[in-house]
KERO-617168 format. One record per residue (C-alpha): residue number from 0; residue in one letter; y, x, z. Coordinates in nm, 4 decimals. Layout:
    n  res         Y         X         Z
  NUM    A         Y         X         Z
...
This chain:
    n  res         Y         X         Z
    0    M    0.5155   -1.2095   -1.2463
    1    A    0.4636   -0.8327   -1.2397
    2    L    0.5964   -0.5009   -1.1197
    3    V    0.7929   -0.3741   -1.4193
    4    V    0.9356   -0.0269   -1.4794
    5    Q    1.1825    0.0032   -1.7663
    6    G    1.3166    0.3297   -1.9084
    7    L    1.2827    0.5149   -1.5789
    8    Q    1.4225    0.8671   -1.5751
    9    V    1.4454    1.1142   -1.2861
   10    Q    1.6415    1.4403   -1.2901
   11    Y    1.6146    1.7275   -1.0450
   12    G    1.9236    1.9265   -1.1354
   13    R    1.8807    2.0226   -1.5001
   14    R    1.5079    1.9535   -1.4980
   15    T    1.3829    1.6178   -1.6205
   16    A    1.0922    1.5111   -1.3979
   17    L    1.0397    1.1725   -1.5657
   18    S    1.1590    1.0599   -1.9058
   19    D    1.1824    0.6970   -2.0272
   20    V    0.8809    0.5679   -1.8329
   21    E    0.7716    0.2151   -1.9240
   22    L    0.5057    0.0566   -1.7032
   23    V    0.3762   -0.2870   -1.6033
   24    V    0.1539   -0.3556   -1.3026
   25    Q    0.0020   -0.7021   -1.3042
   26    P   -0.0889   -0.8924   -0.9868
   27    G   -0.4599   -0.8766   -0.9113
   28    A   -0.5185   -0.5653   -1.1212
   29    V   -0.5428   -0.1903   -1.0698
   30    T   -0.3240    0.0243   -1.2944
   31    S   -0.3975    0.3958   -1.2713
   32    V   -0.1755    0.6893   -1.3616
   33    V   -0.3609    1.0180   -1.4023
   34    G   -0.2499    1.3610   -1.5103
   35    P   -0.2327    1.7279   -1.4150
   36    N   -0.0491    1.8755   -1.1177
   37    G    0.3256    1.8810   -1.1694
   38    A    0.3211    1.6009   -1.4258
   39    G    0.5546    1.3819   -1.2178
   40    K    0.3027    1.1392   -1.0673
   41    S    0.4371    1.1499   -0.7111
   42    T    0.7929    1.1352   -0.8421
   43    L    0.7018    0.8173   -1.0301
   44    L    0.5738    0.6435   -0.7175
   45    N    0.8590    0.7692   -0.5010
   46    S    1.1209    0.6512   -0.7482
   47    I    0.9615    0.3056   -0.7713
   48    G    0.9365    0.2880   -0.3925
   49    G    1.2970    0.3858   -0.3284
   50    L    1.2429    0.7373   -0.1931
   51    V    1.3860    0.9088   -0.5031
   52    A    1.6904    0.7787   -0.6888
   53    P    1.6334    0.7450   -1.0639
   54    S    1.9045    0.8701   -1.2966
   55    A    1.8373    0.5866   -1.5416
   56    G    1.6166    0.2819   -1.5829
   57    R    1.5206   -0.0242   -1.3798
   58    V    1.2423   -0.1414   -1.1492
   59    L    1.1745   -0.5126   -1.1035
   60    I    0.9394   -0.7062   -0.8750
   61    D    0.8534   -1.0453   -1.0215
   62    G    1.1838   -1.0506   -1.2087
   63    A    1.4037   -0.9357   -0.9191
   64    E    1.5587   -0.5917   -0.9595
   65    I    1.4968   -0.3452   -0.6767
   66    T    1.6461   -0.0331   -0.8389
   67    G    1.8639    0.1550   -0.5934
   68    K    1.7614   -0.0437   -0.2880
   69    P    1.6653    0.1544    0.0240
   70    A    1.2934    0.2009    0.0771
   71    E    1.2765   -0.0286    0.3799
   72    R    1.4297   -0.3139    0.1800
   73    I    1.1863   -0.2567   -0.1035
   74    F    0.8969   -0.2717    0.1431
   75    R    1.0212   -0.6059    0.2705
   76    D    1.0617   -0.7284   -0.0856
   77    G    0.6857   -0.6971   -0.1313
   78    L    0.6120   -0.3393   -0.2359
   79    A    0.4324   -0.0918   -0.0086
   80    L    0.3892    0.2786   -0.0771
   81    V    0.1061    0.4880    0.0690
   82    P    0.2276    0.8461    0.0148
   83    E    0.0177    1.1556   -0.0359
   84    G   -0.1167    1.3177    0.2816
   85    K   -0.2290    1.1855    0.6186
   86    R    0.1060    1.0660    0.7552
   87    V    0.0074    0.8843    1.0715
   88    F    0.1757    0.8934    1.4125
   89    G   -0.0765    1.1211    1.5767
   90    T    0.0341    1.0693    1.9374
   91    L    0.0035    0.6910    1.9035
   92    S   -0.3186    0.4927    1.9057
   93    V   -0.4522    0.3112    1.6005
   94    G   -0.3303   -0.0173    1.7462
   95    E    0.0141    0.1255    1.8201
   96    N    0.0412    0.2584    1.4641
   97    M   -0.0343   -0.0908    1.3378
   98    R    0.2118   -0.2609    1.5738
   99    L    0.4834   -0.0154    1.4729
  100    A    0.4204   -0.1007    1.1072
  101    A    0.4400   -0.4715    1.1892
  102    A    0.7785   -0.4172    1.3537
  103    A    0.9040   -0.2188    1.0539
  104    F    0.8089   -0.5065    0.8262
  105    G    0.9896   -0.7532    1.0501
  106    R    0.6635   -0.8982    1.1798
  107    R    0.6925   -0.8336    1.5501
  108    S    0.4480   -1.1137    1.6347
  109    G    0.1950   -1.0173    1.3659
  110    A   -0.1130   -0.9776    1.5885
  111    D   -0.3228   -1.1990    1.3625
  112    R   -0.2163   -1.0044    1.0533
  113    I   -0.2983   -0.6751    1.2248
  114    D   -0.6463   -0.8088    1.3027
  115    E   -0.6898   -0.9117    0.9379
  116    C   -0.5915   -0.5674    0.8118
  117    L   -0.8123   -0.3790    1.0552
  118    A   -1.1058   -0.6048    0.9637
  119    L   -1.1060   -0.4306    0.6248
  120    F   -1.1797   -0.1020    0.8010
  121    P   -1.4589   -0.1404    1.0587
  122    R   -1.4246    0.2208    1.1739
  123    L   -1.0619    0.1645    1.2638
  124    Q   -1.1331   -0.1644    1.4321
  125    S   -1.3691    0.0084    1.6749
  126    R   -1.1086    0.2816    1.7438
  127    R   -0.8010    0.0711    1.8130
  128    A   -0.7312    0.2480    2.1424
  129    Q   -0.7948    0.5997    2.0079
  130    R   -0.5108    0.8368    1.9257
  131    A   -0.4598    0.8672    1.5516
  132    S   -0.4692    1.2482    1.5718
  133    F   -0.8342    1.2227    1.6781
  134    L   -0.9349    1.0325    1.3640
  135    S   -1.1104    1.2022    1.0749
  136    G   -0.9199    1.2595    0.7519
  137    G   -1.0856    0.9574    0.5946
  138    E   -1.0019    0.7378    0.8910
  139    Q   -0.6393    0.8506    0.8830
  140    Q   -0.6227    0.7600    0.5137
  141    Q   -0.7663    0.4190    0.5950
  142    L   -0.5081    0.3759    0.8719
  143    M   -0.2283    0.4500    0.6264
  144    I   -0.3580    0.1824    0.3916
  145    A   -0.4083   -0.0654    0.6768
  146    R   -0.0510   -0.0092    0.7975
  147    S    0.0855   -0.0717    0.4492
  148    L   -0.0940   -0.4067    0.4317
  149    V    0.0592   -0.5495    0.7490
  150    G    0.3584   -0.6764    0.5530
  151    S    0.1321   -0.8616    0.3043
  152    P    0.2715   -0.6713    0.0035
  153    R    0.2368   -0.8148   -0.3435
  154    Y    0.2201   -0.4630   -0.4879
  155    L    0.0608   -0.1534   -0.3369
  156    L    0.1338    0.2018   -0.4576
  157    L   -0.1062    0.4788   -0.3587
  158    D   -0.0585    0.8515   -0.4115
  159    E   -0.3870    1.0474   -0.4262
  160    P   -0.5799    0.8399   -0.1680
  161    S   -0.8975    1.0451   -0.2278
  162    M   -0.7370    1.3812   -0.1474
  163    G   -0.9408    1.5793    0.1047
  164    L   -1.1979    1.3060    0.1599
  165    A   -1.5754    1.3300    0.1474
  166    P   -1.7335    1.1583   -0.1568
  167    Q   -1.8817    0.8787    0.0563
  168    V   -1.5435    0.8037    0.2129
  169    V   -1.3799    0.8050   -0.1319
  170    Q   -1.6280    0.5379   -0.2412
  171    E   -1.5398    0.3264    0.0632
  172    V   -1.1652    0.3550   -0.0006
  173    F   -1.1997    0.2603   -0.3670
  174    K   -1.4175   -0.0404   -0.2819
  175    I   -1.1409   -0.1640   -0.0547
  176    L   -0.8812   -0.1142   -0.3293
  177    A   -1.0954   -0.3143   -0.5717
  178    R   -1.1286   -0.5878   -0.3097
  179    L   -0.7527   -0.6004   -0.2554
  180    A   -0.6979   -0.6361   -0.6298
  181    G   -0.9527   -0.9166   -0.6306
  182    E   -0.7399   -1.0919   -0.3686
  183    G   -0.4345   -1.0774   -0.5953
  184    V   -0.2583   -0.7564   -0.4940
  185    G   -0.1208   -0.5519   -0.7827
  186    I   -0.2157   -0.1870   -0.7323
  187    L   -0.0553    0.1201   -0.8883
  188    L   -0.2862    0.4135   -0.8257
  189    V   -0.1995    0.7798   -0.8795
  190    E   -0.5183    0.9814   -0.8711
  191    Q   -0.6683    1.3117   -0.9846
  192    F   -1.0237    1.1849   -0.9369
  193    V   -1.0113    1.0435   -1.2882
  194    Q   -1.3566    0.8908   -1.3219
  195    Q   -1.3227    0.7095   -0.9900
  196    A   -0.9797    0.5763   -1.0795
  197    V   -1.0954    0.4568   -1.4207
  198    S   -1.3946    0.2781   -1.2680
  199    I   -1.1733    0.0204   -1.0910
  200    S   -0.8779    0.0071   -1.3314
  201    S   -0.7703   -0.2577   -1.5768
  202    Q   -0.5152   -0.0199   -1.7284
  203    V   -0.5048    0.3598   -1.7362
  204    H   -0.2036    0.5734   -1.8274
  205    V   -0.1807    0.9483   -1.8688
  206    L    0.1327    1.1166   -1.7378
  207    A    0.1938    1.4651   -1.8756
  208    R    0.5152    1.6677   -1.8668
  209    G    0.7119    1.3737   -1.7330
  210    R    0.6149    1.1351   -2.0120
  211    L    0.3827    0.8374   -1.9731
  212    A    0.1469    0.7765   -2.2634
  213    A    0.0679    0.4273   -2.3871
  214    G   -0.1877    0.2519   -2.1703
  215    Q   -0.5562    0.2096   -2.2342
  216    T   -0.7893   -0.0444   -2.0823
  217    G   -1.0376    0.0824   -1.8295
  218    E   -1.3161    0.0443   -2.0853
  219    Q   -1.1242    0.2389   -2.3483
  220    A   -1.0632    0.5185   -2.0985
  221    K   -1.4338    0.5285   -2.0081
  222    E   -1.5249    0.5556   -2.3761
  223    A   -1.2679    0.8322   -2.4301
  224    I   -1.4066    1.0259   -2.1343
  225    A   -1.7599    0.9855   -2.2714
  226    R   -1.6436    1.1167   -2.6120
  227    G   -1.4803    1.4117   -2.4429
  228    D   -1.1320    1.3604   -2.5890
  229    F   -0.9616    1.1886   -2.2952
  230    F   -0.8612    1.5147   -2.1318
  231    Q   -0.6637    1.6349   -2.4338
  232    A   -0.3923    1.3877   -2.3360
  233    Y   -0.4575    1.4483   -1.9650
  234    S   -0.3898    1.8203   -1.9981
  235    G   -0.0619    1.7591   -2.1764
  236    R   -0.1728    1.9141   -2.5043
  237    S   -0.1188    1.5784   -2.6726
  238    G    0.1804    1.3523   -2.6219
  239    E   -0.0172    1.0362   -2.6880
  240    A   -0.3002    0.8629   -2.5105
  241    V   -0.6423    0.8495   -2.6662
  242    A   -0.6835    0.5163   -2.8419
């Protein structure tokens, strides 16, 4: 039982964006992928989530292959992607955003599930009737996560959830991610806020120049950061992760 990526490769014309990526995301754990801008982190999530077609490799959810399926089918198979940026329906209210997500997941009578998801985000719960465009950046990020949870995904992929958020809001978002992992959701987190990502991760991978280094445990990554040699791999000057 896991989200498994095998030999994943993505080409943009003659340029190789990802090369032979091998990755396992366990249920109930946070796996982080960190690396510099342009390393291929968003491409990795988008190819797993069905938004980008890989040129080689396979993606499996709990043994069932999802490679090549359309994104909406992958979502219904138990994998939800929260993309980079605040992509909410600004003219709709918080509640309408949630109901639209429930319909997309085939849960048109999911009022109880919507209530459960909003309960994770007290600020959203008190703003159910407010237009999403009036929310702060942090609240919009929380709404994106809440929408993705309506379908009760087994695996949750997040692309830079801390981007543009105040430090206090970042702490709140990461506490919720840790809680979701504690409830059994497997989380694949792409993040530039390295220390924050490492703090909640069971496994940490460095992606540099389209290649994913061998994983470290969260504790190993913390020790490497403390020694000062973690960022050699992060910057792409080394092709291997720090042991």
